[in-house]
N, C-alpha and C positions, 0 to 999 in steps of 0.2 A: 348577418353577422359581417364585420367587415374585415376584407385579406388586406394583410399587411406585405410590403415588399418582400422579399426574401431577404433581405439583411435585416431588418426589422423582425423578422423570424430567428433570424440565426444568431442573432445578439442573448445568448443564456447567460444572465448574471451566474457567477458562483460565488464559494466562500472556498477562501486559501485555507486546505487542513492544518498549517504549519502557525502562518501569523495570523488565520483570521479574515485577512483584507478583501474586500467584494472587488471583484473585475469581471470581465465578461470572457470566457471563454476563447474567442477567436482573436482575441488580444493576448494570450501568450501560447506557446509553443510545449509548457511541462505542465496538464493538467493534471489532476483538480491542483494543484500550485499555481501561485501567481509569477513567480519567477523561477529560476534553476536554481539562484539560493536557498530559498524555498527546500524546494526538491532536494538537495545538498540538504538540508539542516533533516530533513526526514532521512534521508539514508542514513546519515551519523548516528540518528536516536534507533534507527534497527539493528546495526552494526555494533553498537554498543549497547545491546540490549536493553535498552531506558522502555520499549513498547516492542510487543511481538504480537502473534495470535493467542486467543485464550486455546486452552486446552482442558478437558477436564477427563482426559484418564480412557485404559478402554472401557468398553461397557460392561463387563463383568467385574471391575474393579480390581484386579489386576496392574500391576504395576508396571509400567515400559522400561527396562530393562534397555541398555545401549547394546545394539547387536552390533555384532563385529561386520568385516565385510566377507560378502557373500563369493568371493571368490577366495576366501580363506578355504583349508581345508581342517575339518576338527581334531586332527593329529598333532596339532599345536605348532607347526612346521611356520 
């Protein structure tokens, strides 16, 4: 097996999660995005709730309700 120089081994190509452009990981400061612009677009999608993590509910099928602040007392104050 031929050994590669350290720079060749560290050049790992990725696909930007926003624009799908191919780039090398050592060319960006914002992996897995190719640029700060794509990183901010993705953040905006999360904040606008266009994307999110999948949720299937509780294992027993009971719906999840919004829970109050744990510091609040049950007396309603």
